[in-house]
C-alpha positions as CSV (number, residue, x, y, z in Angstrom):
1,X,10.0,-9.8,4.6
2,X,6.9,-11.0,2.8
3,X,7.7,-14.6,2.8
4,X,7.9,-14.0,6.5
5,X,4.2,-11.9,6.8
6,X,3.0,-14.6,4.5
7,X,4.2,-17.6,6.4
8,X,3.2,-14.9,9.8
9,X,0.1,-14.0,9.0
10,X,-1.1,-18.0,7.6
11,X,-0.3,-18.8,11.0
12,X,-2.1,-16.1,12.6
13,X,-5.4,-16.9,10.6
14,X,-5.1,-20.5,12.1
15,X,-4.4,-19.5,15.0
16,X,-7.5,-17.0,15.3
17,X,-9.6,-19.4,14.5
18,X,-8.6,-22.3,16.6
19,X,-8.2,-20.1,19.5
20,X,-11.9,-18.8,18.7
21,X,-13.0,-22.1,18.2
22,X,-11.6,-23.4,21.7
23,X,-13.6,-20.4,23.6
24,X,-16.3,-21.3,21.6
25,X,-16.3,-24.8,22.5
26,X,-14.3,-26.1,25.1
27,X,-14.9,-23.2,27.3
28,X,-18.2,-22.5,26.5
29,X,-17.5,-18.6,26.2
30,X,-19.5,-18.1,22.7
31,X,-19.3,-14.4,22.6
32,X,-15.6,-14.8,22.8
33,X,-15.1,-17.4,20.2
34,X,-17.5,-14.9,17.9
35,X,-14.9,-12.6,18.5
36,X,-12.0,-14.1,17.5
37,X,-13.2,-15.7,14.7
38,X,-14.1,-12.2,13.0
39,X,-10.5,-10.8,13.3
40,X,-9.4,-13.2,10.9
41,X,-10.0,-10.7,8.0
42,X,-7.7,-8.2,10.0
43,X,-4.9,-10.6,9.6
44,X,-5.5,-10.4,5.5
45,X,-5.7,-6.4,5.7
46,X,-2.3,-6.2,7.7
47,X,-0.9,-8.5,4.9
48,X,-2.0,-6.4,1.9
49,X,-0.8,-3.1,3.8
50,X,2.7,-4.6,4.5
51,X,2.8,-6.0,0.8
52,X,1.6,-2.3,-0.4
53,X,4.2,-0.3,1.8
54,X,6.9,-2.4,0.9
55,X,6.4,-1.9,-2.9
56,X,6.0,1.5,-2.5
57,X,9.0,2.9,-0.3
58,X,11.1,0.7,-3.4
59,X,11.2,-2.7,-2.6
60,X,12.0,-5.0,-5.2
61,X,9.0,-6.4,-6.5
62,X,8.9,-10.2,-7.1
63,X,7.3,-13.8,-6.8
64,X,6.8,-13.1,-2.6
65,X,4.5,-9.9,-3.6
66,X,2.6,-11.8,-6.4
67,X,2.1,-14.9,-3.7
68,X,0.4,-12.3,-1.2
69,X,-2.0,-11.1,-3.7
70,X,-2.8,-15.1,-4.7
71,X,-2.8,-15.9,-0.8
72,X,-4.9,-12.7,-0.2
73,X,-7.2,-13.5,-3.0
74,X,-8.1,-17.3,-1.6
75,X,-8.3,-16.5,2.2
76,X,-10.5,-13.5,1.3
77,X,-13.2,-15.2,-0.8
78,X,-12.4,-19.0,1.1
79,X,-12.1,-18.0,4.8
80,X,-15.8,-18.1,5.5
81,X,-16.0,-21.9,4.2
82,X,-12.7,-22.8,5.8
83,X,-14.5,-20.9,9.1
84,X,-17.5,-23.5,8.5
85,X,-15.7,-26.6,7.6
86,X,-13.4,-26.3,11.8
87,X,-16.3,-25.4,13.1
88,X,-18.1,-28.4,11.8
89,X,-15.4,-30.4,13.2
90,X,-15.4,-29.0,16.7
91,X,-19.1,-28.7,17.0
92,X,-19.2,-32.6,16.7
93,X,-15.9,-33.1,19.2
94,X,-16.7,-30.8,21.6
95,X,-20.6,-30.0,21.6
96,X,-21.9,-33.2,20.3
97,X,-23.0,-31.8,16.8
98,X,-23.3,-34.3,13.9
99,X,-20.1,-36.1,12.3
100,X,-18.7,-34.2,9.3
101,X,-20.2,-36.7,6.4
102,X,-17.6,-37.4,3.5
103,X,-19.6,-36.6,0.6
104,X,-19.9,-38.7,-3.0
105,X,-21.6,-38.5,-6.0
106,X,-24.3,-35.8,-7.3
107,X,-23.7,-34.3,-3.5
108,X,-20.4,-33.9,-4.1
109,X,-20.7,-32.4,-7.4
110,X,-23.4,-29.9,-6.3
111,X,-20.4,-28.9,-3.3
112,X,-17.7,-28.7,-6.2
113,X,-20.1,-26.3,-8.5
114,X,-20.7,-23.9,-4.8
115,X,-17.1,-23.7,-4.7
116,X,-16.0,-23.3,-8.3
117,X,-18.0,-19.5,-7.4
118,X,-15.3,-18.9,-5.0
119,X,-12.3,-19.8,-6.6
120,X,-13.7,-16.7,-9.8
121,X,-13.9,-14.7,-6.7
122,X,-10.7,-15.8,-5.4
123,X,-8.5,-15.1,-8.7
124,X,-10.7,-11.9,-9.4
125,X,-9.2,-10.2,-6.2
126,X,-6.1,-12.3,-6.3
127,X,-5.8,-10.1,-9.9
128,X,-7.5,-7.1,-9.0
129,X,-4.5,-6.9,-6.4
130,X,-1.9,-7.5,-8.4
131,X,-3.0,-4.7,-10.7
132,X,-2.8,-2.5,-7.8
133,X,0.5,-3.6,-6.9
134,X,1.6,-2.9,-10.4
135,X,-0.1,0.4,-10.5
136,X,2.3,1.4,-7.2
137,X,5.8,-0.1,-7.9
138,X,8.2,2.3,-8.3
139,X,10.1,0.7,-11.2
140,X,8.0,0.1,-14.1
141,X,10.8,-2.7,-15.0
142,X,10.0,-5.0,-11.7
143,X,6.5,-5.8,-12.4
144,X,7.4,-8.6,-14.8
145,X,7.0,-11.3,-12.5
146,X,3.8,-9.7,-10.6
147,X,2.2,-9.3,-14.5
148,X,3.1,-13.6,-15.0
149,X,1.6,-14.2,-11.8
150,X,-1.6,-13.9,-14.0
151,X,-0.9,-16.6,-16.1
152,X,-1.3,-18.7,-12.4
153,X,-4.1,-17.4,-11.7
154,X,-6.0,-18.8,-15.3
155,X,-4.3,-22.2,-14.7
156,X,-6.1,-21.7,-10.9
157,X,-9.1,-21.0,-12.8
158,X,-8.7,-23.8,-15.3
159,X,-7.7,-26.3,-13.1
160,X,-10.7,-25.6,-10.9
161,X,-13.4,-26.0,-13.5
162,X,-12.4,-29.0,-15.0
163,X,-11.8,-30.7,-11.5
164,X,-15.9,-29.5,-11.1
165,X,-16.6,-30.7,-14.7
166,X,-14.9,-33.9,-14.2
167,X,-16.5,-35.2,-10.5
168,X,-20.2,-34.0,-12.6
169,X,-19.3,-36.5,-15.3
170,X,-17.8,-39.2,-13.3
171,X,-18.5,-38.7,-9.4
172,X,-16.9,-40.1,-6.7
173,X,-18.6,-43.5,-5.9
174,X,-19.4,-44.5,-2.1
175,X,-16.8,-47.0,-1.2
176,X,-18.9,-50.3,-1.9
177,X,-22.5,-49.0,-3.4
178,X,-24.0,-46.1,-5.7
179,X,-22.7,-42.9,-6.1
180,X,-25.7,-41.1,-4.3
181,X,-28.5,-41.8,-1.7
182,X,-31.3,-40.0,-1.0
183,X,-31.0,-38.8,2.3
184,X,-33.6,-40.2,4.8
185,X,-36.8,-38.8,6.2
186,X,-35.7,-36.1,8.7
187,X,-32.6,-36.4,7.5
188,X,-30.7,-33.2,8.6
189,X,-29.0,-31.4,5.2
190,X,-25.5,-31.9,5.4
191,X,-22.8,-29.1,6.4
192,X,-21.1,-26.9,3.9
193,X,-17.9,-29.1,2.9
194,X,-14.1,-27.0,2.8
195,X,-12.2,-28.4,-0.4
196,X,-9.0,-28.6,0.1
């Protein structure tokens, strides 16, 4: 059941984002679009409550519960950035907004450093949720999978830190040119780019 909830919540998250952006841009209904986008945290709340209730009612704590905690942590931490990423592309496609730029060199490294605190936040939220799930699990023998997920969170955090350091030391170069060019006079600042 928890796996189905995670899949359903992930689908609902993107459906709300798509519906909100369609309402905002092609349909020109900004208030409706904003309301739909504002509902995305409700999806996370539904998953959190359902996961807790499943454990509380005697559900076997397992990988699905761990995955739910990790999913919620990253959805809360990165949700706003994902919405901004999608919004920039809809604005370009339907409202004449600037084309999203691919970042290179120092600009890309800066975005990596901006994303690293979000990963710390995501891991902290997921760890807190795991502790909460462990505390309400009816049988202490069930929590081995949940406690094992802390290692996964440490690996995720370490991998993102190494990714950020690697692109700081060895910047991604622009195809056929320098790794970074200063923006010209009057150039607008790039929108924040979501790093998948």
